[in-house]
Structures are given as C-alpha cells and as structure tokens.
C-alpha positions in Angstrom: 0.0 0.0 0.0 3.0 2.3 0.2 2.6 2.9 -3.6 -0.6 4.9 -2.9 -1.3 8.1 -1.2 -4.7 8.2 0.6 -6.3 10.9 2.7 -9.6 12.4 3.6 -11.2 15.8 3.6 -14.5 17.3 4.8 -15.7 19.4 1.8 -17.9 22.2 2.8 -21.3 22.2 1.1 -24.0 24.7 1.9 -23.9 24.3 5.7 -22.9 20.6 5.5 -19.5 18.9 5.6 -19.1 16.0 3.1 -16.7 13.2 4.2 -14.5 12.5 1.1 -11.7 10.0 0.7 -9.1 10.5 -2.0 -6.8 7.6 -3.1 -4.1 8.3 -5.6 -0.9 6.8 -7.0 2.0 7.8 -4.8 3.9 9.8 -7.4 3.8 13.2 -9.0 1.5 13.4 -12.0 -1.9 13.8 -13.4 -4.4 10.9 -13.5 -7.9 10.0 -14.7 -10.4 10.1 -11.8 -13.2 7.8 -10.8 -16.0 8.9 -8.4 -18.2 6.9 -6.1 -20.8 8.8 -4.0 -23.1 6.8 -1.7 -25.7 7.2 1.1 -25.4 3.5 2.1 -22.6 4.1 4.6 -24.1 3.8 8.0 -21.1 1.6 9.0 -18.8 4.7 8.6 -20.2 6.2 11.8 -18.7 3.5 13.9 -15.1 3.7 12.6 -12.5 6.4 12.6 -11.8 8.7 9.6 -8.4 7.0 9.2 -10.0 3.5 9.2 -12.4 4.6 6.5 -9.5 5.6 4.4 -7.8 2.3 5.0 -10.9 0.4 4.1 -11.4 2.3 0.8 -7.8 1.8 -0.1 -8.0 -2.0 0.6 -11.1 -2.4 -1.5 -10.0 -0.4 -4.5 -6.4 -1.2 -5.1 -7.2 -2.6 -8.5 -8.5 0.8 -9.7 -5.4 2.5 -8.2 -3.0 0.0 -9.8 -4.7 0.7 -13.1 -3.6 4.4 -12.7 -6.7 6.1 -11.5 -7.4 8.4 -8.7 -10.3 6.9 -6.8 -12.6 9.3 -4.9 -15.3 8.2 -2.4 -17.8 10.4 -0.7 -20.6 9.9 1.9 -23.8 11.7 0.6 -25.1 14.5 2.7 -26.6 13.4 6.0 -25.3 9.8 5.8 -22.2 8.1 7.2 -19.7 10.7 8.4 -21.2 13.6 6.3 -23.3 16.2 8.2 -26.6 17.8 7.2 -30.0 16.2 6.5 -30.5 13.4 4.1 -33.6 14.3 2.1 -33.6 11.8 -0.8 -32.4 13.4 -4.1 -32.9 17.0 -2.9 -29.2 18.0 -2.5 -27.5 15.5 -4.8 -27.2 17.9 -7.8 -25.5 20.8 -5.9 -23.3 18.4 -3.9 -22.3 16.4 -7.0 -21.4 19.5 -9.0 -19.5 20.9 -6.0 -17.4 17.7 -5.9 -16.7 17.8 -9.7 -15.6 21.4 -9.4 -13.4 20.5 -6.4 -11.7 17.7 -8.4 -11.0 20.0 -11.3 -8.9 22.2 -9.0 -6.7 19.4 -7.8 -3.1 18.9 -9.0 -3.9 15.2 -9.8 -6.7 16.0 -12.3 -5.8 15.2 -15.9 -9.1 16.2 -17.6 -10.7 12.8 -17.5 -13.5 11.8 -15.1 -15.3 8.4 -15.1 -18.6 7.7 -13.4 -20.0 4.5 -11.9 -22.4 3.3 -9.3 -25.6 1.4 -8.9 -29.1 2.4 -7.7 -29.0 5.6 -5.7 -25.2 5.6 -6.2 -26.0 5.9 -9.9 -28.7 8.5 -9.6 -26.3 10.9 -7.9 -24.4 10.8 -11.3 -27.6 11.5 -13.2 -28.1 14.5 -11.0 -25.1 16.2 -12.5 -26.4 16.2 -16.0 -26.0 17.6 -18.6 -22.5 16.2 -18.3 -19.4 18.4 -18.8 -16.9 17.5 -21.6 -14.4 16.0 -19.1 -16.8 13.2 -18.3 -15.4 10.6 -20.6 -17.2 7.4 -19.8 -19.7 5.7 -17.4 -21.1 2.5 -16.0 -24.7 3.2 -15.1 -26.2 0.3 -13.0 -29.8 -0.6 -11.8 -31.1 3.0 -12.0 -33.4 4.9 -14.5 -32.8 8.6 -15.0 -36.5 9.5 -15.5 -37.8 10.4 -12.1 -41.5 10.1 -13.0 -40.9 6.4 -13.8 -39.4 5.9 -10.3 -42.8 6.8 -8.8 -45.7 6.0 -11.2 -47.0 3.4 -13.5 -50.1 4.5 -15.5 -51.1 6.9 -12.7 -50.5 4.4 -9.8 -47.9 5.0 -7.2 -45.4 2.1 -7.2 -45.5 1.9 -3.4 -43.4 -1.3 -3.2 -40.5 0.6 -4.8 -40.8 3.9 -3.0 -42.3 3.8 0.4 -40.1 1.8 2.7 -36.9 3.0 0.9 -37.9 6.7 1.3 -38.9 6.3 4.9 -35.5 4.6 5.7 -33.5 7.3 3.8 -35.3 10.3 5.2 -33.0 12.2 7.7 -31.0 9.0 8.3 -28.6 10.4 10.8 -31.2 12.0 13.0 -32.7 8.6 14.1 -36.2 10.0 14.2 -39.0 7.5 15.0 -40.4 6.0 11.8 -43.0 3.4 10.9 -42.5 0.9 8.1 -45.9 -0.8 8.5 -47.4 -1.7 5.1 -50.8 -1.1 6.7 -50.1 2.6 6.5 -50.2 2.2 2.7 -54.0 1.8 3.1 -54.1 5.3 4.4 -56.9 7.4 2.8 -56.3 9.9 1.6 -52.9 8.7 0.6 -51.4 12.2 0.8 -51.3 11.7 4.6 -49.1 8.6 4.5 -45.7 10.2 5.1 -47.0 12.2 8.0 -48.0 9.0 9.7 -44.8 7.2 8.7 -42.4 10.0 9.7 -44.3 12.0 12.2 -43.8 15.1 10.0 -44.6 16.3 6.4 -42.2 15.5 3.7 -42.6 18.1 0.9 -40.1 16.3 -1.4 -42.3 13.2 -1.4 -45.7 14.8 -1.2 -45.1 17.1 -4.1 -44.4 14.2 -6.4 -47.4 12.3 -4.9 -49.7 15.0 -6.2 -48.5 14.9 -9.8 -49.1 11.4 -11.2 -49.4 12.6 -14.8 -46.1 12.5 -16.7 -47.3 15.4 -18.9 -47.7 17.6 -15.8 -45.5 20.7 -16.0 -44.2 19.7 -12.6 -41.9 17.0 -14.1 -40.3 19.5 -16.5 -39.7 22.3 -14.1 -39.8 21.5 -10.4 -36.4 20.8 -8.8 -37.8 17.9 -6.7 -38.6 16.2 -10.1 -35.0 16.4 -11.2 -35.9 17.7 -14.7 -32.2 18.0 -15.5 -31.8 14.2 -15.3 -34.6 13.2 -17.7 -32.5 14.0 -20.8 -29.4 12.1 -19.7 -29.5 9.7 -22.7 -30.3 12.3 -25.3 -27.4 14.6 -24.1 -24.8 11.9 -23.3 -21.8 12.1 -25.6 -19.6 9.4 -24.1 -19.8 5.5 -24.2 -22.0 4.0 -21.5 -22.2 0.5 -20.1 -25.7 -0.1 -18.7 -26.2 -3.0 -16.3 -29.4 -4.2 -14.7 -31.5 -7.3 -14.0 -34.5 -8.8 -15.7 -36.5 -8.2 -12.5 -34.9 -4.9 -11.5 -37.4 -2.1 -10.6 -35.7 0.0 -13.2 -35.2 -2.4 -16.1 -38.0 -0.9 -18.3 -36.7 2.7 -17.8 -33.1 1.7 -18.5 -34.1 0.0 -21.7 -35.9 3.3 -22.7 -32.6 5.1 -21.9 -30.8 2.8 -24.3 -33.2 3.5 -27.1 -32.9 7.3 -26.4 -29.2 7.4 -26.9 -28.0 8.8 -30.2 -27.1 6.2 -32.8 -23.5 7.2 -32.6 -23.3 6.9 -28.8 -25.3 3.7 -28.7 -22.9 2.1 -31.3 -20.0 2.7 -28.8 -22.1 1.7 -25.7 -23.3 -1.7 -24.4 -26.0 -3.2 -22.1 -25.9 -6.2 -19.8 -29.1 -7.7 -18.3 -28.8 -10.6 -15.8 -31.8 -12.8 -14.8 -32.2 -11.4 -11.2 -33.6 -8.4 -9.4 -32.2 -5.1 -8.0 -28.6 -6.0 -7.7 -25.4 -5.4 -9.6 -24.2 -9.0 -9.5 -24.9 -12.2 -7.5 -28.0 -14.4 -7.5 -31.5 -14.5 -6.1 -32.5 -17.4 -3.9 -35.6 -18.6 -5.7 -34.0 -20.0 -8.8 -30.3 -20.5 -9.5 -29.8 -19.9 -13.2 -26.6 -21.5 -14.4 -23.6 -19.2 -15.3 -25.6 -16.1 -14.5 -23.5 -14.2 -12.0 -22.2 -11.1 -13.7 -19.1 -11.0 -11.5 -18.1 -14.5 -12.7 -19.2 -14.2 -16.3 -17.8 -10.6 -16.8 -15.1 -10.2 -14.2 -13.9 -6.6 -13.4 -16.4 -5.4 -16.1 -16.3 -1.8 -14.8 -12.5 -1.6 -15.0 -12.5 -3.2 -18.4 -15.1 -0.8 -19.6 -13.1 2.2 -18.6 -10.0 0.7 -20.2 -12.0 0.3 -23.4 -13.2 3.9 -23.3 -9.6 5.0 -22.9 -8.6 3.0 -25.9 -6.4 0.6 -23.9 -8.3 -2.6 -24.7 -11.4 -4.0 -26.4 -14.8 -3.7 -24.8 -15.7 -6.5 -22.3 -19.0 -7.1 -24.2 -20.2 -6.4 -27.7 -21.0 -2.7 -28.3 -24.1 -1.5 -30.0 -26.0 -4.5 -28.7 -27.7 -5.8 -25.5 -26.2 -8.9 -23.8 -29.0 -10.6 -21.8 -29.8 -13.9 -20.2 -32.5 -16.1 -21.7 -34.2 -17.5 -18.6 -35.0 -21.2 -18.7 -33.4 -21.3 -22.2 -29.8 -21.2 -23.5 -28.4 -18.5 -21.2 -26.5 -15.5 -22.5 -27.4 -14.0 -25.8 -26.3 -10.8 -27.6 -28.6 -8.9 -30.1 -31.1 -6.0 -30.2 -33.4 -7.7 -27.6 -36.4 -7.4 -29.9 -38.8 -9.9 -31.5 -41.3 -9.3 -34.2 -43.4 -12.5 -34.6 -46.6 -12.3 -32.5 -48.4 -15.2 -30.9 -51.8 -14.3 -29.6 -53.9 -16.2 -27.1 -57.6 -15.6 -26.4 -58.2 -15.6 -22.6 -61.2 -17.9 -22.5 -64.9 -18.1 -23.2 -67.7 -16.0 -21.9 -67.2 -13.6 -19.0 -66.3 -13.6 -15.3 -67.0 -11.1 -12.6 -65.8 -10.2 -9.1 -66.2 -7.5 -6.4 -63.2 -5.3 -5.8 -63.1 -3.8 -2.3 -60.3 -1.3 -2.0 -60.1 -1.9 1.8 -59.5 -5.6 1.2 -57.0 -5.7 -1.6 -55.4 -8.8 -3.3 -51.6 -9.5 -3.0 -49.2 -11.3 -5.1 -45.7 -12.6 -4.6 -42.8 -10.6 -6.0 -42.5 -7.1 -7.2 -41.4 -8.2 -10.7 -40.2 -5.2 -12.7 -42.3 -2.4 -11.2 -41.5 -2.8 -7.5 -38.6 -4.1 -5.4 -38.6 -7.8 -4.4 -37.8 -9.5 -7.7 -39.9 -12.5 -8.5 -41.0 -15.7 -6.8 -43.1 -18.9 -7.2 -46.7 -17.8 -7.2 -49.5 -18.8 -4.9 -52.1 -21.2 -6.1 -54.5 -20.0 -8.9 -57.8 -18.3 -8.2 -56.7 -17.8 -4.6 -59.4 -15.2 -3.9 -62.8 -14.4 -5.3 -61.4 -11.2 -6.7 -58.7 -12.9 -8.8 -59.4 -14.5 -12.1 -56.8 -17.0 -13.2 -56.7 -18.3 -16.8 -54.1 -20.2 -18.8 -52.9 -20.4 -22.4 -52.9 -23.6 -24.3 -49.8 -25.8 -23.8 -47.0 -24.8 -26.2 -46.4 -27.4 -28.9 -42.6 -26.7 -29.1 -39.9 -24.9 -27.2 -40.5 -21.2 -27.8 -38.1 -18.3 -27.1 -40.1 -15.2 -26.1 -38.5 -11.8 -25.7 -39.4 -8.1 -25.8 -42.6 -6.6 -24.7 -45.7 -8.7 -24.1 -49.0 -7.0 -24.6 -52.6 -7.6 -23.6 -56.1 -6.3 -24.1 -59.0 -6.8 -21.7 -62.6 -6.1 -22.6 -64.2 -5.0 -19.3 -67.1 -3.3 -17.6 -67.8 -1.9 -14.2 -70.7 -0.5 -12.2 -68.5 2.4 -11.1 -67.5 5.7 -12.8 -63.9 4.5 -12.7 -62.0 1.4 -11.5 -58.8 -0.4 -12.3 -57.5 -3.7 -13.6 -54.3 -5.5 -12.8 -52.6 -8.3 -14.9 -49.8 -10.7 -13.9 -48.2 -13.1 -16.3 -46.4 -16.3 -15.0 -44.7 -19.3 -16.6 -46.0 -22.6 -15.5 -43.2 -25.1 -14.8 -43.0 -28.4 -13.0 -41.7 -26.6 -9.9 -44.6 -24.1 -9.8 -45.7 -20.9 -11.5 -42.8 -18.4 -12.0 -43.8 -14.7 -12.0 -42.8 -12.9 -15.2 -44.4 -9.5 -15.6 -47.3 -7.3 -14.4 -49.1 -4.1 -15.3 -51.9 -2.0 -13.9 -54.2 0.6 -15.5 -57.6 2.2 -15.0 -60.6 2.9 -17.1 -60.1 6.7 -16.9 -56.8 6.3 -18.8 -58.8 5.4 -21.8 -61.9 7.6 -21.6 -62.9 10.7 -19.7 -66.6 9.8 -19.9 -67.1 6.2 -18.9 -70.7 5.1 -18.8 -71.4 2.6 -16.0 -71.8 -1.0 -17.1 -70.7 -0.3 -20.6 -67.9 -2.4 -22.3 -64.5 -0.9 -22.9 -61.1 -2.3 -23.9 -58.1 -1.5 -21.8 -54.6 -2.1 -22.9 -51.5 -3.4 -21.1 -47.9 -3.3 -22.1 -45.3 -5.3 -20.0 -41.6 -4.5 -19.6 -39.3 -6.4 -22.0 -38.2 -9.8 -20.9 -36.5 -12.9 -22.3 -37.4 -16.5 -21.4 -38.1 -19.9 -23.1 -41.3 -21.8 -22.7 -40.6 -25.5 -23.0 -42.8 -27.8 -25.0 -45.8 -28.8 -22.9 -45.6 -25.7 -20.6 -48.1 -22.9 -20.6 -48.5 -19.3 -19.4 -50.7 -18.3 -16.5 -52.6 -15.0 -16.5 -54.0 -13.5 -13.2 -56.5 -10.7 -13.5 -57.6 -8.6 -10.5 -58.0 -4.9 -9.5 -55.2 -4.6 -6.9 -51.7 -5.8 -6.0 -51.1 -4.6 -2.5 -48.8 -3.3 -1.2 -47.0 -2.8 -4.6 -49.4 -0.3 -6.1 -51.6 2.4 -4.6 -55.2 1.5 -4.1 -58.0 2.6 -6.5 -61.0 3.7 -4.6 -63.4 3.2 -7.6 -64.0 6.9 -7.6 -63.1 9.2 -10.4 -60.9 11.4 -8.3 -57.2 12.2 -7.7 -55.8 9.0 -6.3 -53.9 10.8 -3.5 -56.9 12.8 -2.4 -59.6 10.2 -2.7 -61.0 9.1 0.7 -64.4 7.6 0.0 -63.8 4.0 -1.3 -66.7 2.0 -2.7 -66.9 -1.6 -3.8 -66.8 -2.1 -7.6 -68.5 -5.0 -9.4 -66.0 -5.6 -12.3 -66.4 -7.9 -15.2 -63.9 -9.3 -17.7 -65.2 -10.5 -21.1 -62.7 -13.2 -21.6 -63.8 -14.2 -25.1 -62.9 -10.6 -26.3 -59.6 -10.4 -24.3 -56.2 -11.5 -25.4 -52.5 -11.8 -24.5 -49.8 -11.4 -27.2 -46.2 -12.5 -26.8 -43.4 -12.1 -29.4 -40.9 -14.6 -30.6 -38.1 -14.5 -33.2 -37.7 -17.6 -35.3 -34.2 -19.0 -35.3 -32.5 -19.4 -38.7 
C-alpha cells in the first residue's frame, strides 16, 4: 500500500460537511479520476476517519494499480457527512461541487469516469447535462426519468418507493419511523408520510400530487429532477448499462438505451442478468446457471473504462444488448427485440368479481415495477377477486422476448376502476412470475358510462425466457396488487386525495380479451 497516497477531507457544502476519501498513486503526475458517492454508509459512523480511508484503499487497489485516482464520498446526512439526508434533494449541488473541487486538484488530468448502482448511480444523473471532461460511465440498476421511479399509468409504485424513502429520510437523526405496510392503506394517501415519519415531507408529497407524466411539474420542479430526464439524449460518451431482468428500473433503463443517439449507442453496451435489483450475485428462488455477472464478466467496470480510454477492447459487444434467456440457453447478444406475434384468447364468456379497496389482493414478488424481484406464485384463483386463466400448452420450445401486450374487454358498475394483470410461466416446480401491469378505465376515456364495455390495454416491460414444449402461461387478473401499487377507490378522483372508497363490481369478457407475446424464429 506504500505505492498509494490516501487521505480524507470534509468538503464544505452549503452548511454541511461531506466526508470525502481520496486515493491516488504515490507519485507526482496527473491521472484519470473515478467517483463513487453513496448514502449507504451507516457503518462509517462506527469507525475512525483513518480507518475509513484504510478500508477504501484496501477495497480499491485494483483501480489504483490501473492508474486512476479513486474518490469516495458519503452523501449529505449519511455516514460521516453532516446535514440532513432528504432523498435526491441535495445531490445535484453536492455532486457538482465535488466535480468542481476535483478540477482544481493537482492530480486531475481532464478525465472523469462515473460508476455506481441504484442511488449511487442517480447521484451521477443529478449532475447532467455532463461536462466534456466526463469521458465514460457505467450506469447500473437505475433509471434517469424520475417520474418512472414513482408512477405506472397513474398508480404510485409503493413497493418501490415507500419503505426506501422512509428509511433514507434524515437517516442520521434517528427519528422514530413506521415501516408498516398497513399505512399504505391510508386514505387519503397524501397523509401517509405524515404517519410514517411524524412530519410532512414536501419532497415526497409534491411528487405524490403529480401522477401525470405530462404535468409541467416533471419538466420544471427541482424535486422532479428535470435535469436528469434528458441524460440519454445529451450523453456524448460511451456508457455501459447494467441491470437485472427483475430490476425495478429495467424498463426505464431500456428506454434510456433507445434514447441514446445512434453514434453513442454504437459505442455503448448493455448487460441484463436474470435477477432483481442487484449489480451482481444471484437471487435465492432460482439459480440460473452461469448467470453471476461477477463470474461471467469479471472486473467489467474496470475493463469498460479501459475500453473507453482506448487501452483494450470492450468486455461485451458494443451497440448490442447482452442478456440472459431464462430457462433457455443462457446469455445472448442482439437487439433484444422480436417481431413475430403469438396471440392467445383468454377464454370463453365472462367472469365477474367484487373489488373492495379496503381488502386488496396481494401477489408474490415485485417483478419489474417494484422491489422484491420474482417468486413462485400462490395457487391460482386464490381469492374471489382474482381471475386465473391459462394459455394452451406450447407445442414446441418457444423463445419469447421483448414486450408482451394484452387487451382486456371489461365493464364496471362504477364511474372508474382499475384492472391488474400478472403473467407467469407454469413449470413443473410451480408458476414463475414474469411481468405485471396495472391501469384504470379513466386512462382510456374521460366519460365512462357505467356497465358499458370498454377495452383497456396493457404493455409489459421487456423480458426474455423460453417456454418448453408442454408448458403454458398463466394470467392472473384482478384490480389490486397490495402493497405494490396504490389502491384505487373506484371513484373518479385524484388518487392521493380520494378518501371515500366504494366496492366495484367488475367484469372481464374473456372471449374478447387476449395476450400477445413475441418470438423470433431461429434461422
């Protein structure tokens, strides 16, 4: 370790002091810089400043040996940094301050490289549009569009926001908090954070009040991080995206990929493993063979930066998506799209159920719209307000990828209500959750006439899996998935203000409803 010079500073930032570790080669010169900012550093409070430096040096010798200066910082109000941690609120000014500080240091050579996963990635997005000295990045398990973090078709994705936000809020103050999922039945929902935190949280509630992506709020309000939304469109350097098939952010990250310019995308790459919100490793419910990113693509971040700097070839093919075909042949590399549709009618006649907002249905796994990944599903038709149907058995092994779609012909005795769909793969071991979606009648018409038929559409996040000969798909239809999504009160009202729930009698006309999957015939 004598070849490296490591020290710490407390950088002043608008009334706070940000604990920052700097590790550099122990020689005079200028070097490329990598940055890692994190709020997940509670352990730092229990060790000395010097020990924190020692730990960072021990964990990042590889980066230092490769000739980088490695900079590590505790986000405001976390670990050793002072101030209040209000999720997202201060990351832009704190991140830009750190970048400006780096540019004044004698070791700075004009090259900065960004990496991080989840919130440790979003702190990078907060500094967009990126300056010209940002030369490359590895963006992992995080979407840049803040609206997509919170809402799906007008429903708050509670399983992805609530507990995480409550935990993060003013972390170092140790205020009394409640993580009870029962609070998510609070009506009106605008009061939920007051009950969970014992005080109002304007940064959360302001977003709660703006479920429409077209609301001006998402283009202008600082809490909505409008500067982050255009990250892919304004990025000029090669990016390696990494996520999981069941990551909360997989759909948004694939949208980011499509929004890159053709020139940047041709120099960039994407890796999608078959698990949930993790950079590497495996989930416990199913152990897909040869699927751990750390084993299949060792030191992928370091190798990506070396590729960007022109020192080696890229660790994966550029201009393409490298993804895992679940229950199939493992890793593939292509455009992750399929064009040949296979459509299934969902049955005969119609089926009805009563949806009571105060007694919502639940399903295992957050899939790709909430945390928790996937799981083997409960038995079919487990409640009176869940309709379970199946496709016919597949006559041959079929590789399905891209976005599945569905249409439901429905009717209700209420002015507005919602419908939820979950798709699973039926295997010998059980039914494996794949994708879900939720929507409401008012997304398709402003003037619904009670008990009239209407078609509502569903689009599921892209996925890749193989259905073996003799297997089939399971489709669950309901009007709730608690606590993953906010409850619909069956009233035509703002979801966060509605406080007068009624029971809806909902009907699905199965003979006029369908699921479409897409496959690509092999040559």
